[in-house]
C-alpha positions in Angstrom: 8.6 0.2 12.7 5.6 -2.3 14.0 3.4 -4.3 11.2 0.1 -4.1 10.2 -2.9 -6.4 8.4 -2.7 -5.5 4.9 -5.6 -5.6 2.4 -4.0 -5.8 -0.5 -1.0 -7.9 -0.1 -3.7 -9.8 2.5 -0.9 -10.5 5.3 1.0 -8.5 7.8 3.3 -6.2 6.4 5.9 -3.3 8.3 3.7 0.3 8.4 6.8 1.7 5.7 5.7 -0.5 3.3 1.7 0.8 3.8 3.7 3.7 3.2 5.1 3.1 0.1 2.5 1.5 -1.1 0.3 4.3 -0.6 2.4 5.9 -2.2 2.3 3.7 -5.7 -0.7 3.9 -5.3 -1.1 8.2 -5.1 1.6 8.1 -8.0 3.7 10.0 -5.8 6.0 7.8 -6.6 6.0 4.7 -8.9 6.2 1.1 -8.6 9.7 -0.3 -8.7 10.2 1.4 -5.2 8.3 -1.8 -4.7 9.9 -4.5 -7.7 9.4 -7.4 -5.8 5.6 -6.8 -5.9 2.9 -6.8 -9.3 0.6 -4.0 -8.7 -2.5 -4.2 -10.6 -3.0 0.2 -9.1 -6.3 0.1 -8.9 -7.6 -2.5 -6.4 -4.9 -1.4 -4.4 -6.8 1.9 -4.5 -10.0 0.8 -3.2 -8.3 -1.6 -1.4 -6.1 1.6 0.6 -9.4 3.4 0.6 -11.1 0.9 2.9 -8.4 0.9 5.2 -7.8 2.6 8.8 -4.1 3.6 8.1 -5.5 5.5 4.6 -3.3 8.6 5.3 -6.0 10.8 2.3 -8.6 10.4 5.9 
C-alpha cells in the first residue's frame, strides 16, 4: 500500500488507515477500530473534507 500525508495526524500513513479514519468520521465504523488513537471526530471531518484523498468528493 502507498503512504499518503494525513493532515489530521500530521504524518504519512498507509491508505488503509486513511480509509479507516474517514469511515470513523462518517460513523460507518466505531472509533475502537483504531484503538491506538484518540479521535476528535469534528476535527477529523474538517481535515478529511479538505483532503485530496477524501472519499466523499
